C-alpha positions as CSV (number, residue, x, y, z in Angstrom):
1,M,0.0,0.0,0.0
2,K,1.3,3.5,-0.9
3,D,2.0,5.9,1.9
4,S,-0.7,8.3,0.6
5,E,-3.3,5.6,0.5
6,L,-2.4,4.5,4.0
7,K,-2.7,8.1,5.2
8,E,-6.2,8.4,3.7
9,R,-7.4,5.2,5.2
10,L,-6.2,6.1,8.6
11,E,-7.8,9.6,8.4
12,T,-11.1,7.9,7.5
13,Y,-10.8,5.3,10.2
14,L,-9.9,7.7,13.0
15,G,-12.6,10.1,11.9
16,G,-15.2,7.4,12.3
17,R,-13.7,6.1,15.6
18,L,-13.2,9.5,17.2
19,K,-16.4,11.0,15.7
20,G,-14.9,14.0,14.2
21,K,-12.7,15.3,11.4
22,V,-9.1,14.0,11.6
23,E,-6.1,15.3,9.7
24,I,-2.8,13.5,9.5
25,S,0.4,15.3,8.5
26,N,4.1,14.6,8.4
27,M,3.6,10.9,8.0
28,I,7.1,9.5,7.6
29,S,8.3,5.9,7.5
30,L,10.7,5.2,10.3
31,S,13.3,2.4,10.5
32,G,11.4,-0.5,12.0
33,G,12.5,-3.8,13.5
34,A,12.5,-7.2,11.9
35,C,8.8,-7.9,12.2
36,Q,7.1,-4.5,12.5
37,E,6.8,-1.2,10.6
38,N,6.6,2.3,12.1
39,F,5.4,5.6,10.8
40,S,5.8,9.0,12.5
41,A,2.5,10.9,12.2
42,D,1.1,14.2,13.5
43,I,-2.6,13.9,14.1
44,I,-5.2,16.7,14.6
45,V,-8.6,15.6,15.9
46,A,-10.9,18.6,15.2
47,E,-13.7,17.7,17.5
48,G,-15.2,15.2,20.0
49,K,-14.0,13.9,23.3
50,E,-10.5,13.3,22.1
51,K,-10.1,16.6,20.4
52,G,-6.5,17.8,20.2
53,T,-3.1,17.4,18.6
54,Y,-1.2,14.2,18.9
55,Q,2.4,13.4,18.0
56,T,2.3,9.7,17.4
57,V,4.0,6.6,16.0
58,Y,1.8,4.3,14.0
59,R,2.9,0.7,14.5
60,T,1.9,-2.4,12.5
61,D,3.2,-5.7,11.2
62,K,5.4,-6.2,8.1
63,G,6.8,-9.2,6.3
64,A,7.2,-12.5,8.2
65,A,7.1,-12.4,11.9
66,L,10.0,-13.8,13.9
67,L,9.5,-16.9,16.0
68,A,8.2,-16.0,19.4
69,S,7.5,-12.4,18.5
70,L,4.2,-11.0,19.7
71,S,1.4,-9.9,17.5
72,R,0.7,-6.1,17.5
73,I,-2.4,-6.8,19.5
74,D,-0.6,-8.6,22.3
75,E,2.3,-6.1,22.1
76,F,-0.2,-3.3,22.7
77,K,-1.5,-5.1,25.8
78,V,2.1,-5.6,27.1
79,C,3.0,-1.9,26.5
80,K,-0.2,-0.8,28.2
81,M,0.5,-3.1,31.2
82,A,4.1,-1.8,31.4
83,F,3.0,1.8,31.1
84,E,0.5,1.4,33.9
85,A,3.3,-0.1,36.1
86,G,5.2,3.1,35.8
87,V,7.7,2.0,33.2
88,K,9.1,4.9,31.0
89,T,7.7,3.7,27.7
90,P,5.5,5.4,25.1
91,E,1.8,5.4,26.0
92,P,-0.1,3.1,23.5
93,F,-3.6,3.9,22.4
94,W,-6.2,3.5,19.5
95,L,-5.6,-0.3,19.0
96,E,-7.4,-1.7,15.9
97,T,-7.6,-5.5,15.7
98,D,-9.5,-5.7,12.4
99,P,-6.9,-6.4,9.6
100,E,-9.4,-5.1,7.0
101,V,-8.7,-1.5,7.8
102,T,-5.0,-1.4,6.6
103,G,-4.1,-5.0,6.0
104,N,-2.8,-5.7,9.5
105,P,-3.8,-4.9,13.1
106,F,-2.2,-1.7,14.3
107,Y,-2.0,0.8,17.1
108,F,-0.7,4.3,17.8
109,M,1.7,5.4,20.6
110,R,3.0,8.7,21.9
111,R,6.1,9.8,20.0
112,I,9.1,10.4,22.2
113,S,12.3,12.3,21.5
114,G,15.8,10.9,21.4
115,K,17.9,8.3,19.5
116,A,18.3,4.6,20.1
117,T,21.2,3.8,17.8
118,G,23.9,1.9,19.6
119,R,26.9,4.0,18.4
120,F,25.1,7.2,19.5
121,V,24.3,5.8,23.0
122,V,27.9,4.5,23.7
123,K,30.0,7.1,21.9
124,D,28.3,10.4,21.3
125,P,30.0,13.2,23.4
126,S,26.6,14.8,24.1
127,L,25.8,11.9,26.4
128,N,29.0,11.9,28.3
129,K,27.5,13.6,31.4
130,I,24.4,11.4,31.6
131,R,25.7,7.9,31.1
132,K,25.9,7.3,34.8
133,Q,22.4,8.6,35.2
134,L,21.3,6.4,32.3
135,T,22.6,3.4,34.2
136,S,20.4,4.1,37.2
137,E,17.4,5.1,35.1
138,L,17.5,1.8,33.1
139,A,18.0,-0.2,36.3
140,E,15.0,1.5,37.9
141,N,12.8,0.9,34.9
142,L,13.8,-2.7,34.5
143,A,12.9,-3.3,38.1
144,K,9.4,-1.8,37.3
145,I,9.1,-4.1,34.3
146,H,9.9,-7.1,36.6
147,S,7.3,-5.9,39.1
148,V,4.7,-7.2,36.7
149,S,3.9,-10.9,37.1
150,P,1.4,-13.5,35.9
151,E,-0.5,-12.9,39.1
152,T,-0.9,-9.2,38.4
153,C,-1.9,-9.7,34.7
154,K,-5.7,-9.5,34.5
155,D,-6.0,-10.6,30.8
156,E,-6.2,-14.4,30.8
157,S,-5.5,-14.7,27.1
158,L,-2.4,-12.5,27.4
159,R,-1.2,-14.4,30.5
160,K,-1.3,-17.6,28.4
161,T,0.4,-16.1,25.4
162,L,3.3,-14.7,27.4
163,S,3.9,-18.1,28.9
164,L,5.2,-19.4,25.6
165,G,3.7,-22.8,26.4
166,Q,5.5,-23.1,29.7
167,D,4.0,-24.2,33.0
168,L,3.9,-21.1,35.2
169,D,3.7,-23.3,38.3
170,D,7.2,-24.6,37.5
171,M,9.8,-22.2,38.9
172,V,12.5,-23.7,36.7
173,V,11.5,-21.5,33.8
174,A,14.9,-22.1,32.3
175,S,13.8,-25.6,31.3
176,G,11.0,-24.2,29.2
177,S,13.4,-21.8,27.6
178,V,15.8,-24.6,26.8
179,Q,13.1,-26.7,25.2
180,N,12.0,-23.7,23.1
181,L,15.6,-23.3,21.8
182,R,15.9,-27.0,21.2
183,N,12.7,-27.0,19.1
184,Q,14.2,-24.1,17.1
185,L,17.6,-25.9,16.7
186,E,15.9,-29.1,15.6
187,G,14.0,-27.2,12.9
188,M,17.2,-25.7,11.3
189,K,18.3,-27.0,8.0
190,E,21.9,-27.8,9.0
191,P,23.6,-29.3,12.1
192,Y,25.3,-27.0,14.6
193,P,27.4,-29.1,17.0
194,A,28.6,-26.2,19.1
195,M,25.0,-25.1,19.7
196,E,24.0,-28.7,20.6
197,M,26.8,-28.7,23.2
198,I,25.8,-25.4,24.7
199,L,22.1,-26.5,24.8
200,N,23.1,-29.7,26.6
201,W,25.0,-27.7,29.2
202,L,22.0,-25.4,29.7
203,E,19.7,-28.4,30.2
204,K,22.0,-30.0,32.8
205,N,22.5,-26.7,34.8
206,A,19.1,-25.2,34.9
207,L,18.3,-23.3,38.1
208,A,15.0,-22.4,39.7
209,S,14.0,-18.7,39.4
210,D,13.3,-16.6,42.5
211,R,10.1,-15.3,40.9
212,I,8.4,-15.5,37.5
213,V,8.2,-11.9,36.1
214,L,7.5,-10.0,32.9
215,V,10.7,-10.1,30.8
216,H,11.1,-7.4,28.1
217,G,12.9,-10.0,26.0
218,D,15.1,-7.6,24.0
219,F,16.3,-5.2,26.7
220,R,19.5,-3.8,25.2
221,T,21.2,-0.8,23.7
222,G,19.2,0.0,20.6
223,N,15.8,-0.5,22.2
224,F,15.7,2.6,24.4
225,M,15.5,6.3,23.4
226,V,18.1,8.6,24.9
227,T,18.8,12.4,24.8
228,P,21.4,14.5,26.6
229,E,18.7,14.8,29.3
230,G,18.7,11.1,29.9
231,L,16.3,8.1,29.2
232,Q,13.2,9.0,27.2
233,G,11.6,5.6,26.9
234,I,12.0,1.9,26.4
235,V,10.6,0.5,23.1
236,D,10.3,-2.7,21.1
237,W,8.3,-5.1,23.3
238,E,7.6,-7.8,20.6
239,F,9.6,-10.5,22.5
240,A,8.1,-9.9,25.9
241,H,7.2,-13.0,28.0
242,W,7.1,-14.5,31.5
243,G,10.5,-15.5,32.6
244,D,13.5,-15.1,34.9
245,R,14.7,-11.5,35.7
246,H,18.3,-12.6,35.0
247,E,17.4,-13.0,31.3
248,D,16.9,-9.3,30.8
249,L,19.8,-8.3,33.0
250,T,22.3,-10.5,31.1
251,W,20.9,-9.7,27.6
252,L,21.9,-6.1,28.0
253,C,25.4,-7.2,29.0
254,M,26.0,-9.5,26.1
255,R,29.2,-8.8,24.2
256,D,27.3,-8.2,20.9
257,W,25.3,-5.2,22.3
258,R,28.4,-3.1,23.4
259,F,29.0,-1.6,20.0
260,G,32.8,-1.5,20.3
261,K,32.9,-0.5,23.9
262,L,33.8,-4.0,25.1
263,N,35.2,-2.8,28.5
264,K,31.7,-1.4,29.4
265,E,29.9,-4.7,29.8
266,A,26.4,-3.1,30.4
267,G,25.3,-2.1,27.0
268,G,28.6,-0.4,26.1
269,F,28.0,2.5,28.4
270,A,28.5,1.3,32.0
271,D,30.2,-1.3,34.2
272,R,28.2,-4.4,34.8
273,S,28.7,-4.1,38.5
274,E,27.3,-0.6,38.6
275,F,24.2,-1.6,36.6
276,Y,23.5,-4.7,38.7
277,E,24.0,-2.8,42.0
278,A,21.5,-0.1,40.8
279,Y,19.0,-2.8,39.8
280,E,19.4,-4.6,43.2
281,K,18.7,-1.4,45.0
282,S,15.6,-0.6,42.8
283,A,14.2,-4.2,42.8
284,G,15.1,-5.0,46.4
285,V,16.7,-8.3,45.4
286,T,20.1,-9.9,45.4
287,L,21.3,-11.3,42.0
288,D,22.8,-14.8,41.8
289,P,26.2,-14.9,40.0
290,K,25.5,-18.5,38.8
291,K,22.2,-17.4,37.3
292,V,24.0,-14.4,35.7
293,T,26.4,-16.7,33.9
294,Y,23.7,-19.2,33.1
295,W,21.4,-16.7,31.4
296,E,24.2,-15.0,29.6
297,V,25.1,-18.4,28.0
298,M,21.4,-18.8,27.2
299,G,21.3,-15.4,25.6
300,N,24.2,-16.0,23.4
301,L,22.7,-19.3,22.2
302,R,19.3,-17.6,21.6
303,W,21.0,-14.9,19.5
304,A,23.1,-17.4,17.6
305,I,20.0,-19.2,16.6
306,G,18.3,-15.9,15.9
307,C,21.2,-14.9,13.6
308,I,20.8,-18.1,11.6
309,G,17.1,-17.5,11.4
310,Q,17.6,-13.9,10.1
311,S,19.9,-15.1,7.3
312,E,17.4,-17.9,6.4
313,R,14.8,-15.2,5.8
314,H,17.1,-13.7,3.2
315,L,18.2,-17.0,1.7
316,S,14.6,-18.2,1.4
317,G,13.7,-15.1,-0.6
318,K,10.8,-14.3,1.9
319,D,12.4,-11.1,3.1
320,K,15.5,-10.1,1.1
321,G,18.1,-7.8,2.7
322,I,21.8,-7.4,2.9
323,E,21.6,-6.8,6.7
324,L,19.7,-10.1,7.2
325,A,22.3,-11.9,5.1
326,A,25.2,-10.4,7.0
327,I,23.7,-11.2,10.5
328,G,23.9,-14.9,9.8
329,R,27.7,-14.7,10.0
330,R,27.5,-13.5,13.6
331,A,26.3,-16.8,14.9
332,G,29.8,-18.1,15.2
333,E,30.7,-15.2,17.5
334,M,27.8,-16.1,19.8
335,E,28.8,-19.8,19.9
336,Y,32.4,-18.8,20.9
337,E,31.2,-16.4,23.6
338,A,28.8,-19.0,25.1
339,M,31.5,-21.6,25.2
340,R,34.0,-19.1,26.8
341,L,31.5,-18.4,29.5
342,I,30.9,-22.1,30.2
343,E,34.7,-22.7,30.3
344,E,35.2,-19.9,32.8
345,S,32.4,-21.2,35.0
346,L,34.2,-24.5,35.3
347,S,37.5,-23.0,36.3
């Protein structure tokens, strides 16, 4: 669908929904993720209860969704749940579940300022004064994300979706994560012996979680917006699920998300110890070093499988792109890092 046609359809749709004339301007396609598409849009509602001017982002599906990624409908529900828990994330609104309107379900969210690019966050001089502040802000917000649990989720359907088929009465949620990764690995076209070895180690060393919580699922540099004033908002919730808090904490610290600043283990902008201490203070918990190692190994395996999956999307012809093709080559890096962590844990 052409951008002009999409704009006209959305104006007609919102006009009917909000019972007043709606005008959309400055509708610009933004860089989206692997399974969603975003447009910046300024919206004027001329009359009715929701009269006013809205600076928004229109968010919908595109291409083939990645395995375990949420639909836009479920993503909207997660964003709303997180927003209501006090997490600094764009407020979502105007969800439409009927795909007939534009071809896919969609929703709008408040547009926030800032940049998320990894190299900007870790290297730009304008952020030099606030990186320490950013560390504490992210830790505080991650603690708020983890304050949401299956018990506090009122939507039964969403509670089930976020379980990813796991038994929420089983506190060893790592076992379910291992099984999900095993299913993905068995579905791959070629054998990957190193991944099999890593998976076997994870299976044998699974530990019980202290609590099952809402996990962002992709909490890393590149998925939060930052300005010289600090954190503006956490975005990209399509991999959210119920799980172990250590999953998010170690995903941020994975080597691949440091964007050249390898000595700053927390996202390329902070020391891991500083970030973990700030999180412990905000969440009122003590992190387990064994679980930190375990979930970092898990994260590297998950991303190694993800890299292969990205390249397969290109090779299959379903979603051609040089970036997708190049990402496949990163799988070996993740295999090596996971095996290094395992080796260190045995010494």
